[in-house]
C-alpha positions as CSV (number, residue, x, y, z in Angstrom):
1,X,-77.9,18.0,-34.1
2,X,-75.7,16.9,-31.2
3,X,-72.2,15.2,-31.3
4,X,-72.1,11.9,-29.1
5,X,-68.3,11.8,-27.4
6,X,-66.1,9.3,-27.4
7,X,-64.1,9.6,-24.2
8,X,-60.9,8.0,-22.5
9,X,-59.2,8.2,-19.2
10,X,-55.6,9.3,-19.3
11,X,-53.3,9.6,-16.3
12,X,-52.3,13.3,-15.9
13,X,-49.0,13.3,-15.1
14,X,-49.0,16.1,-12.6
15,X,-51.3,14.5,-10.1
16,X,-50.9,10.6,-11.3
17,X,-54.4,10.4,-11.5
18,X,-56.8,9.1,-14.1
19,X,-59.0,11.9,-15.7
20,X,-61.5,11.6,-18.4
21,X,-60.7,13.5,-21.2
22,X,-62.6,13.6,-25.2
23,X,-60.9,11.7,-27.7
24,X,-63.2,12.7,-30.7
25,X,-66.6,12.6,-31.4
26,X,-69.2,11.4,-33.9
27,X,-72.1,13.5,-35.2
28,X,-75.8,12.0,-36.1
29,X,-74.4,10.5,-39.3
30,X,-71.6,8.7,-37.7
31,X,-68.8,11.0,-39.0
32,X,-65.9,11.9,-37.3
33,X,-65.5,15.0,-35.2
34,X,-62.0,16.3,-34.5
35,X,-62.2,17.6,-30.9
36,X,-59.7,19.1,-28.1
37,X,-58.7,16.4,-25.6
38,X,-60.0,18.2,-22.6
39,X,-63.1,17.0,-20.0
40,X,-66.5,16.9,-21.9
41,X,-67.8,19.5,-19.2
42,X,-65.4,22.2,-20.6
43,X,-66.3,21.7,-24.1
44,X,-70.0,22.3,-23.0
45,X,-70.9,18.6,-23.0
46,X,-73.9,17.3,-21.0
47,X,-74.0,13.5,-19.7
48,X,-77.4,12.0,-20.4
49,X,-78.1,9.7,-18.1
50,X,-80.6,7.8,-20.5
51,X,-78.1,7.2,-23.0
52,X,-74.9,7.2,-20.5
53,X,-73.1,8.7,-23.0
54,X,-71.5,12.6,-23.1
55,X,-73.7,14.9,-25.9
56,X,-72.0,18.0,-27.1
57,X,-75.4,20.2,-28.0
58,X,-75.4,22.1,-31.5
59,X,-75.7,25.2,-29.3
60,X,-71.9,24.2,-28.5
61,X,-70.9,23.5,-32.0
62,X,-68.9,26.2,-33.9
63,X,-69.2,29.4,-31.4
64,X,-65.4,30.4,-31.7
65,X,-64.6,31.3,-35.3
66,X,-60.9,32.3,-35.0
67,X,-58.4,31.6,-37.6
68,X,-56.1,29.1,-37.5
69,X,-53.7,30.5,-39.9
70,X,-52.2,32.9,-36.8
71,X,-50.2,30.2,-34.6
72,X,-50.6,32.3,-31.5
73,X,-54.4,32.2,-31.7
74,X,-55.8,29.0,-30.8
75,X,-57.8,26.9,-33.3
76,X,-61.4,27.1,-33.4
77,X,-63.7,24.6,-32.3
78,X,-65.2,22.2,-34.3
79,X,-68.2,22.9,-36.5
80,X,-70.0,21.2,-39.4
81,X,-68.0,22.2,-42.0
82,X,-64.8,20.5,-39.5
83,X,-66.6,16.9,-39.8
84,X,-64.9,14.1,-41.2
85,X,-66.6,12.0,-43.9
86,X,-64.9,8.7,-43.7
87,X,-67.4,7.1,-45.9
88,X,-64.3,6.9,-49.2
89,X,-62.2,5.0,-47.5
């Protein structure tokens, strides 16, 4: 399983330059995956030249299982349990 990343360019307020960041992802069943707004490579994604898309491989999904109950700990990365099913909307 891999997640296809939906990316966008956003102007960096410090540098004034446009930077590529992740908006969200789509799993293989086209369900939305919430991801941090960072450069795709910093999430462990690789660019597939043939598909012309950023892909987040399964080995990068759910690698950090820290709790989000503690506000001083960063939230855990998206994993399969975090996928949002929009089929009933």
